[in-house]
C-alpha positions in Angstrom: 111.9 -45.0 82.3 111.3 -48.6 82.5 112.5 -49.9 86.0 111.8 -53.5 85.2 114.8 -55.7 85.4 114.1 -59.3 86.3 116.4 -61.0 88.8 116.4 -64.6 87.7 119.1 -66.5 89.6 119.5 -67.3 93.2 123.0 -67.4 94.7 125.0 -70.6 94.9 126.8 -71.6 98.1 130.6 -71.6 98.1 132.3 -74.9 97.4 135.1 -74.6 99.9 136.1 -72.0 102.3 139.7 -72.4 103.3 140.3 -68.7 104.0 140.0 -67.7 107.7 136.9 -65.4 108.1 139.0 -62.9 110.0 142.0 -63.5 107.7 143.8 -60.1 108.3 143.5 -60.1 112.1 144.2 -63.8 112.6 147.3 -63.8 110.4 148.6 -60.4 111.4 150.5 -61.9 114.4 152.3 -64.3 112.1 153.2 -61.5 109.8 154.4 -59.2 112.6 156.5 -61.9 114.1 158.3 -62.4 110.8 158.5 -58.7 110.0 158.7 -56.3 113.0 158.0 -53.1 111.0 154.7 -54.4 109.4 152.8 -51.2 110.4 154.6 -49.2 107.8 152.6 -49.0 104.6 155.7 -48.5 102.5 157.4 -51.6 104.0 154.2 -53.6 103.5 154.2 -52.6 99.9 157.8 -53.6 99.6 157.1 -57.0 101.2 154.2 -57.5 98.8 156.5 -56.9 95.8 159.1 -59.2 97.3 156.4 -61.9 97.9 154.9 -61.7 94.4 158.1 -61.3 92.4 160.3 -63.4 94.6 158.6 -66.2 96.5 155.6 -66.6 94.1 157.8 -66.6 91.0 160.0 -69.3 92.6 156.9 -71.2 93.7 158.2 -71.4 97.3 155.2 -69.9 99.2 153.6 -70.6 102.5 149.8 -71.1 102.3 149.0 -68.9 105.3 151.3 -66.2 104.0 149.5 -66.4 100.6 146.1 -65.9 102.3 147.5 -62.9 104.2 148.8 -61.2 101.1 145.5 -61.9 99.3 143.6 -60.2 102.1 146.1 -57.3 102.1 145.7 -56.8 98.3 141.9 -56.8 98.2 141.9 -54.1 101.0 144.5 -51.9 99.2 143.5 -48.6 97.8 143.8 -48.5 94.9 143.4 -52.3 94.3 146.5 -53.8 92.6 146.1 -54.9 89.0 144.7 -58.3 88.3 148.1 -59.4 87.1 149.2 -59.3 90.8 146.4 -61.7 91.8 147.3 -63.9 88.8 150.9 -64.2 90.1 149.6 -65.4 93.4 147.1 -67.8 91.9 149.8 -69.3 89.5 152.1 -69.9 92.5 149.3 -71.7 94.4 148.6 -73.8 91.2 152.3 -74.8 91.1 151.9 -76.1 94.7 148.7 -78.0 93.7 146.4 -75.8 95.9 143.7 -76.0 93.3 140.7 -75.8 95.7 142.3 -72.8 97.4 142.6 -70.9 94.2 138.9 -71.4 93.5 138.0 -70.3 97.1 140.1 -67.1 96.7 138.5 -66.5 93.3 135.0 -66.7 94.9 136.2 -64.2 97.6 137.5 -61.9 94.9 134.1 -61.9 93.2 132.3 -61.2 96.4 134.2 -57.9 96.8 133.5 -56.9 93.2 136.9 -57.6 91.6 136.5 -58.8 88.0 139.0 -61.5 86.7 140.7 -61.1 83.4 141.2 -63.8 80.7 144.4 -65.0 82.3 142.7 -65.4 85.7 139.9 -67.4 84.0 142.3 -69.7 82.3 144.0 -70.3 85.6 140.6 -71.3 87.1 139.8 -73.6 84.2 143.2 -75.2 84.7 142.5 -75.7 88.4 139.2 -77.4 87.7 140.7 -79.8 85.2 143.6 -80.7 87.5 141.5 -81.4 90.6 141.2 -85.1 91.3 137.5 -85.0 92.2 136.0 -81.7 91.2 132.3 -81.8 92.1 129.2 -80.0 90.7 129.2 -77.4 93.6 132.8 -76.5 92.8 132.1 -76.1 89.1 128.8 -74.5 89.7 130.2 -71.9 92.1 132.9 -71.0 89.7 130.6 -70.7 86.7 128.1 -68.6 88.7 130.8 -66.3 89.8 132.1 -65.9 86.3 128.7 -65.1 84.9 128.0 -62.6 87.7 131.3 -60.8 86.9 130.5 -60.5 83.2 132.7 -63.4 82.2 129.9 -65.5 80.7 132.0 -66.6 77.7 134.8 -67.9 80.0 132.1 -69.7 82.0 130.9 -71.3 78.7 134.5 -72.3 77.9 134.7 -73.9 81.3 131.4 -75.8 80.7 132.6 -77.0 77.3 136.0 -78.1 78.9 134.1 -80.1 81.5 131.9 -81.7 78.9 135.0 -82.7 76.9 136.6 -84.2 80.0 133.4 -86.2 80.7 133.5 -87.7 77.2 137.2 -88.6 77.5 137.3 -90.1 81.0 133.6 -90.9 81.8 131.4 -88.6 83.8 133.6 -86.6 86.1 131.0 -84.0 87.0 127.4 -83.8 85.6 126.1 -80.2 85.2 122.8 -79.5 87.0 119.9 -77.1 86.3 121.4 -74.2 88.4 124.7 -74.5 86.4 122.9 -74.3 83.1 120.7 -71.5 84.3 123.7 -69.4 85.2 125.2 -69.7 81.8 121.9 -69.3 79.8 121.0 -66.2 81.8 124.5 -64.7 81.3 124.4 -65.4 77.6 121.0 -63.9 77.2 121.9 -60.8 79.1 125.0 -60.4 76.8 122.9 -60.8 73.7 124.1 -64.3 72.7 120.6 -65.8 72.4 121.7 -68.2 69.7 124.3 -69.8 71.9 121.8 -69.8 74.8 119.3 -71.7 72.7 122.0 -74.3 71.9 122.7 -74.8 75.6 118.9 -75.0 76.2 118.7 -77.8 73.7 121.8 -79.5 75.1 120.3 -79.3 78.6 117.1 -81.0 77.5 119.0 -83.6 75.5 121.0 -84.5 78.6 117.8 -85.2 80.5 118.0 -82.2 82.8 114.6 -80.9 83.7 114.1 -77.3 82.5 112.5 -75.1 85.1 110.8 -71.7 85.2 114.1 -69.9 85.7 115.5 -71.4 82.5 112.5 -70.5 80.4 112.3 -67.0 81.9 115.9 -66.3 81.1 115.6 -67.5 77.5 112.3 -65.6 77.0 113.8 -62.5 78.4 116.8 -62.8 76.1 114.6 -63.3 73.1 112.5 -60.3 74.0 115.6 -58.2 74.4 116.7 -59.0 70.8 113.1 -58.3 69.5 112.2 -62.0 68.7 108.7 -61.8 70.1 107.3 -64.8 68.2 110.0 -67.2 69.5 109.6 -65.8 73.0 105.9 -66.5 72.8 106.5 -70.0 71.4 108.7 -70.8 74.4 106.1 -69.5 76.8 103.5 -71.8 75.2 105.9 -74.7 75.3 106.5 -73.9 78.9 102.8 -74.2 79.7 102.4 -77.4 77.6 105.3 -79.0 79.5 103.6 -78.3 82.8 106.3 -75.9 83.9 104.6 -73.3 86.1 105.6 -69.7 85.1 106.3 -67.1 87.7 105.3 -63.5 88.1 108.7 -62.6 86.7 107.9 -64.6 83.5 104.6 -62.8 83.0 106.3 -59.4 83.7 109.0 -60.1 81.0 106.3 -60.9 78.4 104.1 -58.0 79.5 107.1 -55.6 79.3 107.8 -56.6 75.7 104.2 -56.2 74.6 103.7 -52.9 76.4 106.8 -51.2 75.1 105.7 -52.1 71.6 102.2 -50.7 72.2 100.4 -54.1 71.9 98.0 -53.3 74.8 95.2 -55.6 73.7 97.5 -58.6 73.8 99.0 -57.4 77.1 95.6 -57.1 78.6 94.8 -60.7 77.6 98.1 -61.9 79.1 97.3 -60.0 82.3 93.9 -61.7 82.5 95.6 -65.1 82.0 98.0 -64.3 84.8 95.1 -63.6 87.2 93.2 -66.7 86.0 96.3 -68.8 86.9 96.3 -67.5 90.4 99.3 -65.2 90.1 99.3 -62.0 92.1 100.5 -59.0 90.0 103.3 -57.0 91.7 104.2 -53.4 91.6 106.3 -54.0 88.4 103.3 -55.6 86.7 101.1 -52.6 87.3 103.9 -50.1 86.4 104.6 -52.0 83.1 100.9 -51.9 82.1 100.5 -48.3 83.1 103.6 -47.4 81.1 102.1 -49.2 78.0 98.8 -47.5 78.3 100.5 -44.1 78.7 102.6 -44.8 75.6 99.5 -45.3 73.4 97.6 -42.4 75.0 95.1 -44.5 76.9 95.6 -42.5 80.1 92.1 -43.3 81.5 93.0 -47.0 81.6 96.4 -46.2 83.2 94.7 -44.2 85.9 92.1 -46.9 86.4 94.9 -49.4 87.0 96.6 -47.0 89.4 93.5 -46.6 91.5 93.0 -50.4 91.5 96.6 -50.8 92.7 96.2 -48.2 95.4 93.0 -49.9 96.7 94.7 -53.3 96.8 97.6 -51.7 98.8 95.2 -51.3 101.7 95.0 -55.1 102.1 97.4 -57.0 104.4 100.6 -57.5 102.5 99.0 -55.7 99.6 101.0 -53.9 96.9 101.4 -50.2 96.9 102.4 -47.7 94.1 106.1 -46.8 94.5 107.9 -43.8 93.1 108.4 -45.5 89.7 104.7 -46.1 89.4 103.9 -42.5 90.2 106.6 -41.3 87.8 105.0 -43.5 85.0 101.6 -41.9 85.5 103.0 -38.4 85.7 104.6 -38.8 82.3 101.4 -40.1 80.8 99.4 -37.2 82.3 101.9 -34.6 81.0 101.8 -36.2 77.5 98.1 -35.5 77.2 98.3 -32.1 78.8 96.6 -32.8 82.1 98.8 -30.5 84.1 96.2 -30.0 86.9 96.0 -33.8 87.5 99.8 -34.0 87.7 99.9 -31.5 90.5 97.2 -33.5 92.4 99.1 -36.7 91.9 102.3 -35.0 93.1 100.6 -33.9 96.3 99.1 -37.4 96.7 102.6 -38.9 96.6 103.6 -37.0 99.6 100.3 -37.8 101.5 101.0 -41.5 100.9 104.6 -41.2 102.1 106.1 -41.9 98.7 109.2 -39.7 98.4 109.8 -38.0 95.0 113.2 -38.8 93.5 115.3 -36.9 90.9 113.4 -38.6 88.1 110.1 -37.2 89.5 111.5 -33.6 89.6 112.9 -34.0 86.1 109.6 -35.3 84.8 107.8 -32.4 86.5 110.0 -29.6 85.2 110.1 -31.1 81.7 106.4 -31.7 81.6 105.6 -28.1 82.8 107.9 -26.7 80.1 106.4 -28.8 77.3 102.9 -27.7 78.4 103.8 -24.0 78.1 104.0 -23.6 81.9 107.7 -22.5 81.9 107.3 -19.8 84.6 105.6 -22.5 86.8 108.6 -24.8 86.1 111.0 -22.0 87.1 109.1 -21.4 90.3 109.2 -25.1 91.0 112.9 -25.1 90.3 113.5 -22.3 92.8 111.6 -24.3 95.4 114.0 -27.2 94.8 117.0 -24.8 95.1 115.8 -23.7 98.5 115.2 -27.2 99.7 117.8 -29.8 100.8 117.4 -31.6 97.5 120.5 -31.9 95.4 119.9 -30.7 91.9 121.0 -32.8 88.9 122.2 -31.7 85.5 119.2 -33.4 83.9 116.8 -31.2 85.8 118.7 -28.0 84.8 118.9 -29.2 81.2 115.1 -29.5 81.1 114.6 -26.0 82.5 117.2 -24.4 80.2 115.6 -26.1 77.2 112.2 -24.8 78.2 113.4 -21.3 78.8 115.0 -21.2 75.3 111.9 -22.5 73.7 109.8 -19.9 75.6 112.0 -17.1 74.5 113.6 -16.5 77.9 117.2 -16.4 76.4 118.8 -14.2 79.1 117.3 -16.3 81.9 118.6 -19.5 80.3 122.1 -17.9 79.9 122.1 -16.7 83.5 121.1 -20.1 84.8 123.9 -21.7 82.7 126.5 -19.4 84.2 125.3 -20.2 87.7 126.0 -23.9 87.3 129.4 -23.8 89.0 127.8 -22.3 92.1 125.6 -25.4 92.3 128.7 -27.7 91.8 127.3 -28.9 88.5 129.3 -29.5 85.4 127.6 -28.9 82.0 127.4 -32.0 79.8 127.1 -32.3 76.0 123.3 -32.3 76.2 123.3 -28.9 77.9 125.8 -27.5 75.5 123.7 -28.7 72.6 120.6 -27.0 74.1 122.5 -23.7 74.5 124.1 -23.9 71.1 120.7 -24.7 69.4 119.0 -21.8 71.2 121.7 -19.3 70.3 121.9 -20.5 66.7 118.1 -19.9 66.3 118.6 -16.4 67.7 121.5 -15.8 65.3 123.9 -15.1 68.1 126.9 -16.8 66.5 129.5 -14.9 68.5 128.1 -16.4 71.7 128.0 -19.8 70.0 131.8 -19.5 69.4 132.4 -18.5 73.0 130.3 -21.5 74.1 132.4 -23.9 71.9 135.6 -22.5 73.5 134.1 -23.0 76.9 133.1 -26.5 75.9 136.7 -27.3 74.9 138.1 -25.8 78.1 135.8 -28.0 80.2 136.9 -31.1 78.2 133.4 -31.8 76.9 133.5 -33.5 73.5 130.9 -32.4 70.9 128.7 -35.1 69.5 126.8 -35.6 66.3 124.0 -33.3 67.5 126.4 -30.5 68.1 127.8 -30.7 64.6 124.4 -31.1 63.0 123.1 -28.0 64.8 126.2 -25.9 63.7 125.8 -27.1 60.1 122.2 -26.1 60.0 123.1 -22.7 61.3 125.9 -22.2 58.8 123.6 -23.2 55.9 120.8 -20.9 57.2 123.3 -18.0 57.4 124.8 -18.7 53.9 128.1 -19.8 55.3 128.3 -23.1 53.5 132.1 -23.0 53.3 132.3 -23.5 57.1 130.3 -26.7 56.8 133.3 -28.3 55.0 
């Protein structure tokens, strides 16, 4: 439900771009001259294999040819294994093209290719062998590693650089952006202990900690449930004169709200206003979600109205689909079905398009408030529209039909799934099995289990627990074993 996900880091500029921008087009003539039949995909593949396993292994490569084949590989479908890129990088390292390896790695990251451990070791080796690596080179590499879920390798690179500094004097001094990249990555991966060590190292080296650093660490501590330390760092931040951002406040508010601490959240919200920070859509959505969680719908609605009014101002904030979804859930929880219908209509008047989550909330909410026939009618409206149904929406309706005693309707809907190009998931099978078990229709359960096996859907702990309860209820305890 919670859409909040703080984006903490800005991008770092590339250290060196030695690859031609239009690499494929500018080098294609060179390639065609050397190999007249380059248009053939099979022959291109053969040349690539010859290049990687012949020229690269021998170390006798031309830099322009290396760039060409790199471009060729990143555009291949499917993309070659990372080992192919590693062969190319190793050959470039042998020829002392260290900066070019780092540039190619940056390009690789930009197209979403994730390096493996061998790639990362090659990069560390490059940085260590460069005669004058600078903070931008290291920073770009570290940022790229963190963004591609290689934070531990980025940390190794950082530690290697620190070791080189202690041996040979300061080669390259880390800056705040560098530290922020690693701390943020460590926190997102759950390594808050290591992030705190790096935070202390950063301060010990005289590098000024900024709002991004504190926010990353506070977010990491909140994610592992260490509220007291997160709060302590926030207080330290204020005492040190480091100005928090709206994102910082949102991180703290999110932690308080999801734990139902709405009085504390309200105090923090007031502090945010006092310090001149403008709440954004996330701020309001987080607070509304918290109020709904503890059943204080009136206050959630009050915030929503306040937000909508402020949206009329120039550059004002407006409720988005997530905000509406949050309030819809809250209203359904307390049974205010009429208000949900009004809110749904209001969404469309205000040009906020409902998404699949909205429709799932609506059908689930109607079913849980004993309005299953209304949910079915709403479902048929969706069927007749251009909206693409999701398995979650169907799951909610089938669950509601079973609980309302409409077994045949649920069974009929289940069998129509293939017509809607939907594949049942384990959640749907569990709903069906649970309903049939309660009705004592064990033959149909057996048929459903066979269907589940045919579809390649693996039962989970809920499936087995449901079956065991049914066997025990029907005095078939031997089947439990």
